[in-house]
N, C-alpha and C positions, 0 to 999 in steps of 0.2 A: 288712353286717361291724359296727355297734354289736352286734349279738346276741353274735357270734362276743365280742367284748372283755369282753360280758356275764355269758358263759360262763368263760373265759379268768383273771379277774379274782376270779370265785368259786371255784373250784378252786384257783386261786393264794391267796387267802388265807385257806382252811380249809387248805390246806397250811402254811403260814407259820404260823397257831395253833399246829397239830396239832404244827410241830419248830423250836418255838421260834425264830422269824424264819426259817423255811425253811433251817436250817444242815444238818437232819439227813440230808438227801439228794443235799449237795456233795460228797460224799465222791470219791475215785478209784478206789475197789475195785468189783468187780462188784455185779451187780444183788441178790444172794444178800447181802451183806454190808450194802449200803446199806437191803435191805428191816427186816434183823435189828436194825442200829442206830435206825432209824425204828422199829419196833415197841416197844423199850428205851425210847425216850427217850417214846413216847406211853403208856408204861405207866407213867413215872415224873411226867409230865404229869397223868396220871389221879388217882395215887397225891396230887399235891402238893394238888390243887382235891376230895379226896375222894371220888370218883367211880370208877365200874369204866371201865374201857376201853371198854365198850357203850355206859353211858350218856355219856361223853365225843363216842361217835362221832355219838350221837343229838341231842346236842346241838348239836354242828354242823352237822350235816344237817338240823336243824331252823332254823338261823340262816339257810344258804344256800338251804331254801325258800322262806323269807320274803324274802330277797332277790330272788329269782325273780318271786315274787307280787308284792313292789313294782314290779318293773320292768313287770311285766303291767301294773299297776294305771295307771301312767303312762305305758302303750304306747311304753314302748321297746321290747318284744317281743311277738311276736303269741301267740296263745293257742298255735297248734300249736306254736311252738318252746319255749314254758313248759313244755307236757308232754313234751317232749324233754329240757330241761336237769332236771326233777325228778326224768326217770328218770334220765338219768344220775347225781345227787347219789344216788338210793336203791340203785344199782346200786355206787358206787363206796366204798371202802375210804382208810382213813385215812392209811396208806402207800403210795398208788398216785400222791400228786400229779407226781412229777418224771414219771414216762411218760405221765399225762396231760397235762400242761402241755408234752412236746416233741410229744407227735401233735396237740395243739389248733395249736400252734407251725408245724409241717410242712404242715397241711391250709389254715391261713390262707395260706402260702405257694403251695402248688400251685392253689388256689382262686384265686390273683394271677395266677399265671402262666398259667391255663387263660383268663383275661380278656383280658390279653395278646395270649394266641396265638391269641386269636378260640376255645377252642373251647371247650365243655362238660366238667366235670369228669369226666364218662363217658369221653369219647372222649378227653380228655389219659390219664386211666387206660388207655386201649388203647393208647395212642400210645408209652406211656414204657418201658415191658419193651425192655432190649437197646441204650436209649438214653439220652440226659439231657435235662435242659430246656435247655440248651445248644446240641445239636444239635438239637432241634426247631425253637428259634426263626430256624437257621439255615437250615434246610429250607425254613422260612418266609419267608425272604428278610429276618430282622429282626436287628439285633446284637445279640450278649451283653451287652453293655454296654447298651444299651436295655433289655433282659430287667432285667437284674441292677436298673437303675433304678427299674423300675415295679416288682418286688419290695420295694424298700427303703423306695418312696414312704409306703407307711402307717405304717411305724416311725417315720420321718422326720417325719410330722406328729405322730405320738402324742409322739414325742419333745420336738417344740417346743412342744405343746399342754402337757405336764407342766413345763417351764421358765418359761413364761408364767403358770402358775398355782402357779409356786412352789413346786411338789412336788420339783422336784429342779434341781439347779446346771446350766449349759450344759454344765461340764468332765464332769460325771456323766452328761448326754445324750451329749458325744462319747466316752466312754472304753461307755457301751453301744451306741451306733451304730457305733464299730469293731467289737468282738464280733459286731452284726446281721450286718457287711458281711462277716464272714468266714464265717460258718454259710452265708449267702445263696452266697456264691463255693463253696464247698466243696457245697451242693446240686445248682447249678446245672452244674459239673462231674461229678457224680455220676452215673457210669453205673447205671440202675436193673434190676435183675432180672429174667431173663426168666421164671421162675420162679414 
């Protein structure tokens, strides 16, 4: 779990730096419009800093790579994980932040679901097409409410830690938890495509 948070934090930090607080990707328009707006903002940011977009991207990737190196040196990640993170950083683009964060969130939730259901991730992937996480839980004699509680537990723990450290207020944590609960509800009820 700690390793995934480092990856997510690195990707989130890069996106936030690039788009002035992460607002560039928050619009309701389609992916093409979001991407175009992001690229426009990145170009403006690079111009304000007096560098090219490529130089800005290289600088951010260097900072992210340094974070991975620091995590490796402190023992927070394994050497294998550090290699994978560095590959992801090298392959990533500046305006892929929202997609990458969403993918990481879904992966983390599906990993928690697999653990709760007593399945490997590969087994869960094989079982999901044509059904939902809620239906799988019921098939295994577990309640949907217990599944949701298991999926929410890591987020609740992270938010409680953030409140305790003074990084966010309890009201902010409550609002974030409410949004996470809504997403979890949708994911648990979603029927995964068979294709």
